[in-house]
PDB file of N, H, CA, C and O in Angstrom:
ATOM      1  N   MET A   1     -25.562   8.267   3.204  1.00  0.00           N
ATOM      2  CA  MET A   1     -24.891   8.383   2.472  1.00  0.00           C
ATOM      3  C   MET A   1     -23.600   9.553   2.533  1.00  0.00           C
ATOM      4  O   MET A   1     -23.699  10.752   2.795  1.00  0.00           O
ATOM      5  N   GLU A   2     -22.171   8.637   2.143  1.00  0.00           N
ATOM      6  H   GLU A   2     -22.090   7.663   1.931  1.00  0.00           H
ATOM      7  CA  GLU A   2     -20.931   9.245   1.947  1.00  0.00           C
ATOM      8  C   GLU A   2     -20.980  10.579   1.097  1.00  0.00           C
ATOM      9  O   GLU A   2     -21.412  10.382  -0.039  1.00  0.00           O
ATOM     10  N   THR A   3     -20.628  11.933   1.388  1.00  0.00           N
ATOM     11  H   THR A   3     -20.277  12.093   2.311  1.00  0.00           H
ATOM     12  CA  THR A   3     -20.453  12.654   0.196  1.00  0.00           C
ATOM     13  C   THR A   3     -19.042  12.900  -0.608  1.00  0.00           C
ATOM     14  O   THR A   3     -17.974  13.353  -0.197  1.00  0.00           O
ATOM     15  N   LYS A   4     -19.461  12.401  -1.996  1.00  0.00           N
ATOM     16  H   LYS A   4     -20.329  12.033  -2.331  1.00  0.00           H
ATOM     17  CA  LYS A   4     -17.980  12.158  -2.741  1.00  0.00           C
ATOM     18  C   LYS A   4     -17.541  13.833  -2.729  1.00  0.00           C
ATOM     19  O   LYS A   4     -18.025  14.881  -2.302  1.00  0.00           O
ATOM     20  N   LEU A   5     -16.195  13.351  -3.548  1.00  0.00           N
ATOM     21  H   LEU A   5     -15.802  12.499  -3.895  1.00  0.00           H
ATOM     22  CA  LEU A   5     -15.371  14.685  -3.204  1.00  0.00           C
ATOM     23  C   LEU A   5     -15.793  15.404  -4.495  1.00  0.00           C
ATOM     24  O   LEU A   5     -15.397  16.568  -4.558  1.00  0.00           O
ATOM     25  N   ALA A   6     -16.435  15.007  -5.427  1.00  0.00           N
ATOM     26  H   ALA A   6     -16.757  14.061  -5.376  1.00  0.00           H
ATOM     27  CA  ALA A   6     -16.860  15.336  -7.071  1.00  0.00           C
ATOM     28  C   ALA A   6     -17.907  16.337  -6.926  1.00  0.00           C
ATOM     29  O   ALA A   6     -18.221  17.067  -7.866  1.00  0.00           O
ATOM     30  N   ASP A   7     -18.600  16.411  -5.487  1.00  0.00           N
ATOM     31  H   ASP A   7     -18.345  15.818  -4.723  1.00  0.00           H
ATOM     32  CA  ASP A   7     -19.942  16.456  -5.236  1.00  0.00           C
ATOM     33  C   ASP A   7     -19.625  17.894  -4.339  1.00  0.00           C
ATOM     34  O   ASP A   7     -20.527  18.445  -3.707  1.00  0.00           O
ATOM     35  N   LEU A   8     -18.569  18.289  -4.365  1.00  0.00           N
ATOM     36  H   LEU A   8     -17.836  17.841  -4.878  1.00  0.00           H
ATOM     37  CA  LEU A   8     -17.689  19.622  -3.664  1.00  0.00           C
ATOM     38  C   LEU A   8     -17.483  20.544  -4.518  1.00  0.00           C
ATOM     39  O   LEU A   8     -17.433  21.708  -4.118  1.00  0.00           O
ATOM     40  N   GLN A   9     -17.313  20.236  -5.913  1.00  0.00           N
ATOM     41  H   GLN A   9     -17.354  19.291  -6.237  1.00  0.00           H
ATOM     42  CA  GLN A   9     -17.440  21.031  -6.599  1.00  0.00           C
ATOM     43  C   GLN A   9     -15.911  21.662  -6.566  1.00  0.00           C
ATOM     44  O   GLN A   9     -15.914  22.860  -6.848  1.00  0.00           O
ATOM     45  N   LEU A  10     -14.883  21.228  -6.343  1.00  0.00           N
ATOM     46  H   LEU A  10     -14.881  20.254  -6.114  1.00  0.00           H
ATOM     47  CA  LEU A  10     -13.523  21.346  -5.980  1.00  0.00           C
ATOM     48  C   LEU A  10     -12.435  21.734  -7.268  1.00  0.00           C
ATOM     49  O   LEU A  10     -12.376  20.789  -8.055  1.00  0.00           O
ATOM     50  N   LYS A  11     -11.685  22.735  -7.613  1.00  0.00           N
ATOM     51  H   LYS A  11     -11.733  23.502  -6.973  1.00  0.00           H
ATOM     52  CA  LYS A  11     -11.229  22.088  -8.918  1.00  0.00           C
ATOM     53  C   LYS A  11     -10.822  21.115  -9.611  1.00  0.00           C
ATOM     54  O   LYS A  11     -10.865  20.045  -9.003  1.00  0.00           O
ATOM     55  N   PRO A  12     -10.491  21.074 -10.519  1.00  0.00           N
ATOM     56  CA  PRO A  12      -9.871  19.272 -10.999  1.00  0.00           C
ATOM     57  C   PRO A  12      -8.798  19.493 -11.073  1.00  0.00           C
ATOM     58  O   PRO A  12      -8.310  18.546 -11.689  1.00  0.00           O
ATOM     59  N   TRP A  13      -8.071  20.163 -10.834  1.00  0.00           N
ATOM     60  H   TRP A  13      -8.467  20.933 -10.333  1.00  0.00           H
ATOM     61  CA  TRP A  13      -6.738  19.621 -10.230  1.00  0.00           C
ATOM     62  C   TRP A  13      -6.283  18.691  -9.002  1.00  0.00           C
ATOM     63  O   TRP A  13      -5.591  17.697  -8.783  1.00  0.00           O
ATOM     64  N   LEU A  14      -7.172  19.709  -8.274  1.00  0.00           N
ATOM     65  H   LEU A  14      -7.734  20.516  -8.452  1.00  0.00           H
ATOM     66  CA  LEU A  14      -7.689  19.430  -6.696  1.00  0.00           C
ATOM     67  C   LEU A  14      -7.712  17.664  -6.647  1.00  0.00           C
ATOM     68  O   LEU A  14      -7.022  16.804  -6.100  1.00  0.00           O
ATOM     69  N   LEU A  15      -8.870  17.677  -7.513  1.00  0.00           N
ATOM     70  H   LEU A  15      -9.430  18.375  -7.958  1.00  0.00           H
ATOM     71  CA  LEU A  15      -9.399  16.601  -7.675  1.00  0.00           C
ATOM     72  C   LEU A  15      -9.316  15.661  -7.861  1.00  0.00           C
ATOM     73  O   LEU A  15      -9.917  14.727  -7.330  1.00  0.00           O
ATOM     74  N   ALA A  16      -8.215  15.641  -9.014  1.00  0.00           N
ATOM     75  H   ALA A  16      -7.726  16.400  -9.445  1.00  0.00           H
ATOM     76  CA  ALA A  16      -7.715  14.740  -9.768  1.00  0.00           C
ATOM     77  C   ALA A  16      -6.605  13.792  -9.225  1.00  0.00           C
ATOM     78  O   ALA A  16      -6.438  12.584  -9.390  1.00  0.00           O
ATOM     79  N   GLU A  17      -5.715  14.968  -8.342  1.00  0.00           N
ATOM     80  H   GLU A  17      -5.851  15.950  -8.208  1.00  0.00           H
ATOM     81  CA  GLU A  17      -5.193  14.989  -6.895  1.00  0.00           C
ATOM     82  C   GLU A  17      -5.028  13.890  -5.835  1.00  0.00           C
ATOM     83  O   GLU A  17      -4.207  12.998  -5.621  1.00  0.00           O
ATOM     84  N   LEU A  18      -6.231  14.362  -5.225  1.00  0.00           N
ATOM     85  H   LEU A  18      -6.898  15.087  -5.399  1.00  0.00           H
ATOM     86  CA  LEU A  18      -7.180  13.485  -4.194  1.00  0.00           C
ATOM     87  C   LEU A  18      -7.469  12.204  -4.479  1.00  0.00           C
ATOM     88  O   LEU A  18      -7.119  11.309  -3.711  1.00  0.00           O
ATOM     89  N   LYS A  19      -8.303  11.897  -5.886  1.00  0.00           N
ATOM     90  H   LYS A  19      -8.588  12.624  -6.510  1.00  0.00           H
ATOM     91  CA  LYS A  19      -8.363  10.601  -6.427  1.00  0.00           C
ATOM     92  C   LYS A  19      -6.987  10.048  -6.853  1.00  0.00           C
ATOM     93  O   LYS A  19      -6.900   8.831  -6.694  1.00  0.00           O
ATOM     94  N   GLN A  20      -6.165  10.502  -7.232  1.00  0.00           N
ATOM     95  H   GLN A  20      -6.236  11.491  -7.361  1.00  0.00           H
ATOM     96  CA  GLN A  20      -4.601   9.725  -7.215  1.00  0.00           C
ATOM     97  C   GLN A  20      -4.147   9.038  -5.711  1.00  0.00           C
ATOM     98  O   GLN A  20      -3.528   8.016  -5.417  1.00  0.00           O
ATOM     99  N   LEU A  21      -4.756  10.096  -4.946  1.00  0.00           N
ATOM    100  H   LEU A  21      -5.259  10.927  -5.185  1.00  0.00           H
ATOM    101  CA  LEU A  21      -4.311   9.372  -3.845  1.00  0.00           C
ATOM    102  C   LEU A  21      -4.933   8.462  -2.449  1.00  0.00           C
ATOM    103  O   LEU A  21      -4.473   8.010  -1.400  1.00  0.00           O
ATOM    104  N   GLY A  22      -6.174   8.509  -3.109  1.00  0.00           N
ATOM    105  H   GLY A  22      -6.547   8.877  -3.961  1.00  0.00           H
ATOM    106  CA  GLY A  22      -7.147   6.717  -3.078  1.00  0.00           C
ATOM    107  C   GLY A  22      -8.076   7.430  -2.406  1.00  0.00           C
ATOM    108  O   GLY A  22      -8.580   6.686  -1.565  1.00  0.00           O
ATOM    109  N   TYR A  23      -8.852   9.218  -2.346  1.00  0.00           N
ATOM    110  H   TYR A  23      -8.443   9.822  -3.030  1.00  0.00           H
ATOM    111  CA  TYR A  23      -9.962   9.734  -1.819  1.00  0.00           C
ATOM    112  C   TYR A  23     -10.452   9.657  -2.769  1.00  0.00           C
ATOM    113  O   TYR A  23     -10.008  10.144  -3.809  1.00  0.00           O
ATOM    114  N   GLU A  24     -11.794   8.842  -2.629  1.00  0.00           N
ATOM    115  H   GLU A  24     -12.155   8.447  -1.785  1.00  0.00           H
ATOM    116  CA  GLU A  24     -12.725   9.349  -3.488  1.00  0.00           C
ATOM    117  C   GLU A  24     -14.143   9.952  -2.624  1.00  0.00           C
ATOM    118  O   GLU A  24     -14.864  10.819  -3.119  1.00  0.00           O
ATOM    119  N   VAL A  25     -14.355   9.443  -1.494  1.00  0.00           N
ATOM    120  H   VAL A  25     -13.769   8.739  -1.091  1.00  0.00           H
ATOM    121  CA  VAL A  25     -15.499  10.069  -0.524  1.00  0.00           C
ATOM    122  C   VAL A  25     -14.749  10.969   0.233  1.00  0.00           C
ATOM    123  O   VAL A  25     -13.533  11.048   0.059  1.00  0.00           O
ATOM    124  N   VAL A  26     -15.581  11.944   1.397  1.00  0.00           N
ATOM    125  H   VAL A  26     -16.569  11.880   1.538  1.00  0.00           H
ATOM    126  CA  VAL A  26     -14.784  12.832   2.096  1.00  0.00           C
ATOM    127  C   VAL A  26     -14.693  11.978   3.782  1.00  0.00           C
ATOM    128  O   VAL A  26     -14.008  12.116   4.795  1.00  0.00           O
ATOM    129  N   GLY A  27     -15.781  11.100   3.342  1.00  0.00           N
ATOM    130  H   GLY A  27     -16.337  10.988   2.518  1.00  0.00           H
ATOM    131  CA  GLY A  27     -15.186  10.283   4.874  1.00  0.00           C
ATOM    132  C   GLY A  27     -13.883   9.429   4.738  1.00  0.00           C
ATOM    133  O   GLY A  27     -13.533   8.685   5.654  1.00  0.00           O
ATOM    134  N   ASP A  28     -13.091   9.563   3.447  1.00  0.00           N
ATOM    135  H   ASP A  28     -13.375  10.167   2.702  1.00  0.00           H
ATOM    136  CA  ASP A  28     -11.790   8.875   3.028  1.00  0.00           C
ATOM    137  C   ASP A  28     -10.887   9.824   3.761  1.00  0.00           C
ATOM    138  O   ASP A  28      -9.687   9.554   3.707  1.00  0.00           O
ATOM    139  N   MET A  29     -11.305  11.047   4.540  1.00  0.00           N
ATOM    140  H   MET A  29     -12.280  11.266   4.584  1.00  0.00           H
ATOM    141  CA  MET A  29      -9.847  11.342   5.159  1.00  0.00           C
ATOM    142  C   MET A  29     -10.384  11.857   6.433  1.00  0.00           C
ATOM    143  O   MET A  29      -9.724  12.686   7.059  1.00  0.00           O
ATOM    144  N   GLN A  30     -11.442  11.470   6.842  1.00  0.00           N
ATOM    145  H   GLN A  30     -11.978  10.796   6.333  1.00  0.00           H
ATOM    146  CA  GLN A  30     -11.793  11.812   8.260  1.00  0.00           C
ATOM    147  C   GLN A  30     -10.681  11.619   9.437  1.00  0.00           C
ATOM    148  O   GLN A  30     -10.871  12.089  10.559  1.00  0.00           O
ATOM    149  N   HIS A  31      -9.425  10.840   9.071  1.00  0.00           N
ATOM    150  H   HIS A  31      -9.271  10.458   8.159  1.00  0.00           H
ATOM    151  CA  HIS A  31      -8.367  10.664   9.848  1.00  0.00           C
ATOM    152  C   HIS A  31      -7.431  11.719   9.662  1.00  0.00           C
ATOM    153  O   HIS A  31      -6.916  12.171  10.684  1.00  0.00           O
ATOM    154  N   LEU A  32      -7.080  12.242   8.467  1.00  0.00           N
ATOM    155  H   LEU A  32      -7.498  11.874   7.637  1.00  0.00           H
ATOM    156  CA  LEU A  32      -6.347  13.238   8.273  1.00  0.00           C
ATOM    157  C   LEU A  32      -6.737  14.591   8.884  1.00  0.00           C
ATOM    158  O   LEU A  32      -7.790  15.229   8.879  1.00  0.00           O
ATOM    159  N   PRO A  33      -4.775  14.939   9.735  1.00  0.00           N
ATOM    160  CA  PRO A  33      -5.277  16.115  10.695  1.00  0.00           C
ATOM    161  C   PRO A  33      -5.138  17.011   9.174  1.00  0.00           C
ATOM    162  O   PRO A  33      -4.985  16.488   8.070  1.00  0.00           O
ATOM    163  N   ALA A  34      -5.244  18.576   9.478  1.00  0.00           N
ATOM    164  H   ALA A  34      -5.368  19.001  10.375  1.00  0.00           H
ATOM    165  CA  ALA A  34      -6.043  19.863   8.513  1.00  0.00           C
ATOM    166  C   ALA A  34      -4.032  19.837   8.216  1.00  0.00           C
ATOM    167  O   ALA A  34      -3.597  19.905   7.066  1.00  0.00           O
ATOM    168  N   GLU A  35      -3.071  19.730   9.451  1.00  0.00           N
ATOM    169  H   GLU A  35      -3.424  19.675  10.385  1.00  0.00           H
ATOM    170  CA  GLU A  35      -1.692  20.082   8.862  1.00  0.00           C
ATOM    171  C   GLU A  35      -1.259  19.051   7.841  1.00  0.00           C
ATOM    172  O   GLU A  35      -0.233  19.381   7.248  1.00  0.00           O
ATOM    173  N   VAL A  36      -1.882  17.656   7.414  1.00  0.00           N
ATOM    174  H   VAL A  36      -2.716  17.388   7.896  1.00  0.00           H
ATOM    175  CA  VAL A  36      -2.009  16.835   5.883  1.00  0.00           C
ATOM    176  C   VAL A  36      -2.660  17.905   5.267  1.00  0.00           C
ATOM    177  O   VAL A  36      -1.887  18.755   4.825  1.00  0.00           O
ATOM    178  N   ILE A  37      -3.660  18.085   5.131  1.00  0.00           N
ATOM    179  H   ILE A  37      -4.288  17.394   5.490  1.00  0.00           H
ATOM    180  CA  ILE A  37      -4.539  18.245   4.131  1.00  0.00           C
ATOM    181  C   ILE A  37      -4.176  19.669   3.381  1.00  0.00           C
ATOM    182  O   ILE A  37      -4.065  19.935   2.184  1.00  0.00           O
ATOM    183  N   LEU A  38      -4.032  20.497   4.595  1.00  0.00           N
ATOM    184  H   LEU A  38      -4.122  20.281   5.568  1.00  0.00           H
ATOM    185  CA  LEU A  38      -3.888  22.339   3.591  1.00  0.00           C
ATOM    186  C   LEU A  38      -2.701  22.489   2.973  1.00  0.00           C
ATOM    187  O   LEU A  38      -2.767  23.346   2.091  1.00  0.00           O
ATOM    188  N   PRO A  39      -1.704  22.019   3.085  1.00  0.00           N
ATOM    189  CA  PRO A  39      -0.644  22.496   2.145  1.00  0.00           C
ATOM    190  C   PRO A  39      -0.824  21.856   1.154  1.00  0.00           C
ATOM    191  O   PRO A  39       0.287  21.585   0.698  1.00  0.00           O
ATOM    192  N   GLY A  40      -1.923  21.276   0.287  1.00  0.00           N
ATOM    193  H   GLY A  40      -2.825  21.495   0.657  1.00  0.00           H
ATOM    194  CA  GLY A  40      -1.591  21.195  -1.135  1.00  0.00           C
ATOM    195  C   GLY A  40      -3.086  21.271  -1.772  1.00  0.00           C
ATOM    196  O   GLY A  40      -3.627  20.622  -2.667  1.00  0.00           O
ATOM    197  N   MET A  41      -3.584  22.472  -0.829  1.00  0.00           N
ATOM    198  H   MET A  41      -3.144  22.999  -0.102  1.00  0.00           H
ATOM    199  CA  MET A  41      -5.532  23.183  -1.339  1.00  0.00           C
ATOM    200  C   MET A  41      -5.429  24.369  -0.893  1.00  0.00           C
ATOM    201  O   MET A  41      -4.644  24.262   0.049  1.00  0.00           O
ATOM    202  N   GLY A  42      -5.746  25.471  -0.987  1.00  0.00           N
ATOM    203  H   GLY A  42      -6.383  25.559  -1.752  1.00  0.00           H
ATOM    204  CA  GLY A  42      -6.469  25.909  -0.692  1.00  0.00           C
ATOM    205  C   GLY A  42      -7.454  26.242   0.549  1.00  0.00           C
ATOM    206  O   GLY A  42      -8.164  25.279   0.838  1.00  0.00           O
ATOM    207  N   GLY A  43      -7.687  27.576   1.474  1.00  0.00           N
ATOM    208  H   GLY A  43      -7.111  28.359   1.240  1.00  0.00           H
ATOM    209  CA  GLY A  43      -8.599  27.676   2.316  1.00  0.00           C
ATOM    210  C   GLY A  43      -9.889  27.353   1.712  1.00  0.00           C
ATOM    211  O   GLY A  43     -10.544  26.352   2.002  1.00  0.00           O
ATOM    212  N   HIS A  44     -10.222  28.225   0.875  1.00  0.00           N
ATOM    213  H   HIS A  44      -9.691  29.039   0.639  1.00  0.00           H
ATOM    214  CA  HIS A  44     -11.795  27.401  -0.133  1.00  0.00           C
ATOM    215  C   HIS A  44     -12.147  25.952   0.402  1.00  0.00           C
ATOM    216  O   HIS A  44     -12.954  25.523   1.227  1.00  0.00           O
ATOM    217  N   ALA A  45     -11.327  25.465  -0.307  1.00  0.00           N
ATOM    218  H   ALA A  45     -10.671  25.813  -0.977  1.00  0.00           H
ATOM    219  CA  ALA A  45     -11.390  24.094  -0.558  1.00  0.00           C
ATOM    220  C   ALA A  45     -11.293  23.242   0.399  1.00  0.00           C
ATOM    221  O   ALA A  45     -12.078  22.293   0.400  1.00  0.00           O
ATOM    222  N   TYR A  46     -10.226  23.381   1.532  1.00  0.00           N
ATOM    223  H   TYR A  46      -9.588  24.152   1.531  1.00  0.00           H
ATOM    224  CA  TYR A  46     -10.146  22.943   2.722  1.00  0.00           C
ATOM    225  C   TYR A  46     -11.764  23.225   3.816  1.00  0.00           C
ATOM    226  O   TYR A  46     -12.337  22.506   4.635  1.00  0.00           O
ATOM    227  N   ARG A  47     -11.927  24.072   3.495  1.00  0.00           N
ATOM    228  H   ARG A  47     -11.461  24.656   2.830  1.00  0.00           H
ATOM    229  CA  ARG A  47     -13.307  24.727   3.936  1.00  0.00           C
ATOM    230  C   ARG A  47     -14.712  23.966   3.842  1.00  0.00           C
ATOM    231  O   ARG A  47     -15.556  23.892   4.735  1.00  0.00           O
ATOM    232  N   LYS A  48     -14.781  23.328   2.344  1.00  0.00           N
ATOM    233  H   LYS A  48     -14.096  23.389   1.618  1.00  0.00           H
ATOM    234  CA  LYS A  48     -15.815  22.443   1.819  1.00  0.00           C
ATOM    235  C   LYS A  48     -15.666  21.346   2.069  1.00  0.00           C
ATOM    236  O   LYS A  48     -16.576  20.521   1.990  1.00  0.00           O
ATOM    237  N   ILE A  49     -14.279  21.033   2.492  1.00  0.00           N
ATOM    238  H   ILE A  49     -13.539  21.703   2.556  1.00  0.00           H
ATOM    239  CA  ILE A  49     -13.881  19.201   3.073  1.00  0.00           C
ATOM    240  C   ILE A  49     -14.357  19.374   4.368  1.00  0.00           C
ATOM    241  O   ILE A  49     -15.021  18.435   4.808  1.00  0.00           O
ATOM    242  N   ALA A  50     -14.191  20.301   5.063  1.00  0.00           N
ATOM    243  H   ALA A  50     -13.652  21.063   4.705  1.00  0.00           H
ATOM    244  CA  ALA A  50     -13.940  20.695   6.368  1.00  0.00           C
ATOM    245  C   ALA A  50     -15.672  20.253   6.874  1.00  0.00           C
ATOM    246  O   ALA A  50     -16.092  19.335   7.579  1.00  0.00           O
ATOM    247  N   LYS A  51     -16.589  21.721   5.917  1.00  0.00           N
ATOM    248  H   LYS A  51     -16.249  22.467   5.344  1.00  0.00           H
ATOM    249  CA  LYS A  51     -17.801  21.152   6.725  1.00  0.00           C
ATOM    250  C   LYS A  51     -18.525  19.855   6.051  1.00  0.00           C
ATOM    251  O   LYS A  51     -19.406  19.372   6.762  1.00  0.00           O
ATOM    252  N   ALA A  52     -18.379  19.429   5.227  1.00  0.00           N
ATOM    253  H   ALA A  52     -17.663  19.821   4.650  1.00  0.00           H
ATOM    254  CA  ALA A  52     -18.796  17.959   4.757  1.00  0.00           C
ATOM    255  C   ALA A  52     -18.671  16.757   5.344  1.00  0.00           C
ATOM    256  O   ALA A  52     -19.321  15.721   5.203  1.00  0.00           O
ATOM    257  N   LEU A  53     -17.311  17.160   6.344  1.00  0.00           N
ATOM    258  H   LEU A  53     -16.783  18.002   6.459  1.00  0.00           H
ATOM    259  CA  LEU A  53     -16.387  16.220   7.461  1.00  0.00           C
ATOM    260  C   LEU A  53     -17.269  17.177   8.805  1.00  0.00           C
ATOM    261  O   LEU A  53     -16.586  17.833   9.590  1.00  0.00           O
ATOM    262  N   GLY A  54     -17.827  17.168   8.852  1.00  0.00           N
ATOM    263  H   GLY A  54     -18.383  16.634   8.214  1.00  0.00           H
ATOM    264  CA  GLY A  54     -18.542  17.940   9.969  1.00  0.00           C
ATOM    265  C   GLY A  54     -17.806  19.145  11.304  1.00  0.00           C
ATOM    266  O   GLY A  54     -18.095  19.532  12.436  1.00  0.00           O
ATOM    267  N   GLN A  55     -16.810  19.342  10.350  1.00  0.00           N
ATOM    268  H   GLN A  55     -16.575  19.027   9.431  1.00  0.00           H
ATOM    269  CA  GLN A  55     -15.064  19.396  11.446  1.00  0.00           C
ATOM    270  C   GLN A  55     -15.705  21.473  11.530  1.00  0.00           C
ATOM    271  O   GLN A  55     -16.516  22.098  10.846  1.00  0.00           O
ATOM    272  N   ASP A  56     -14.913  21.826  12.579  1.00  0.00           N
ATOM    273  H   ASP A  56     -14.254  21.318  13.134  1.00  0.00           H
ATOM    274  CA  ASP A  56     -14.787  23.152  12.557  1.00  0.00           C
ATOM    275  C   ASP A  56     -13.763  23.831  10.986  1.00  0.00           C
ATOM    276  O   ASP A  56     -12.535  23.803  10.913  1.00  0.00           O
ATOM    277  N   PRO A  57     -14.428  24.215  10.229  1.00  0.00           N
ATOM    278  CA  PRO A  57     -12.924  25.026   9.554  1.00  0.00           C
ATOM    279  C   PRO A  57     -12.888  25.900   9.570  1.00  0.00           C
ATOM    280  O   PRO A  57     -13.117  26.554   8.553  1.00  0.00           O
ATOM    281  N   ASP A  58     -12.525  26.562  10.943  1.00  0.00           N
ATOM    282  H   ASP A  58     -12.339  26.031  11.769  1.00  0.00           H
ATOM    283  CA  ASP A  58     -11.886  27.888  11.144  1.00  0.00           C
ATOM    284  C   ASP A  58     -10.265  27.785  11.246  1.00  0.00           C
ATOM    285  O   ASP A  58      -9.427  27.288  11.999  1.00  0.00           O
ATOM    286  N   LEU A  59     -10.310  28.479  10.152  1.00  0.00           N
ATOM    287  H   LEU A  59     -10.990  28.883   9.540  1.00  0.00           H
ATOM    288  CA  LEU A  59      -8.763  28.977  10.215  1.00  0.00           C
ATOM    289  C   LEU A  59      -7.508  29.457  11.082  1.00  0.00           C
ATOM    290  O   LEU A  59      -6.312  29.253  11.289  1.00  0.00           O
ATOM    291  N   THR A  60      -8.910  30.448  11.545  1.00  0.00           N
ATOM    292  H   THR A  60      -9.881  30.613  11.377  1.00  0.00           H
ATOM    293  CA  THR A  60      -7.240  31.367  12.032  1.00  0.00           C
ATOM    294  C   THR A  60      -6.407  31.079  12.885  1.00  0.00           C
ATOM    295  O   THR A  60      -6.650  30.100  13.591  1.00  0.00           O
ATOM    296  N   LYS A  61      -5.356  31.714  13.063  1.00  0.00           N
ATOM    297  H   LYS A  61      -5.158  32.509  12.490  1.00  0.00           H
ATOM    298  CA  LYS A  61      -4.593  31.626  14.469  1.00  0.00           C
ATOM    299  C   LYS A  61      -4.817  31.899  15.324  1.00  0.00           C
ATOM    300  O   LYS A  61      -5.306  33.025  15.426  1.00  0.00           O
ATOM    301  N   ARG A  62      -4.609  31.001  16.670  1.00  0.00           N
ATOM    302  H   ARG A  62      -4.212  30.086  16.587  1.00  0.00           H
ATOM    303  CA  ARG A  62      -4.854  31.285  18.283  1.00  0.00           C
ATOM    304  C   ARG A  62      -4.298  31.645  19.303  1.00  0.00           C
ATOM    305  O   ARG A  62      -4.928  31.712  20.358  1.00  0.00           O
TER     306      ARG A  62
END
């Protein structure tokens, strides 16, 4: 079962924006790189989504 974005307890404005863009479940964002996702949200929300996707949510510069 796919995790719904609403289940991640994101901020209401961010959830509304993602729904407006057509994203209902976390799997819809699987193909997007962090550079595309991150400008629209903060690090906390990004880490929640990355964890649900099974990706490494490490945002430190290397």
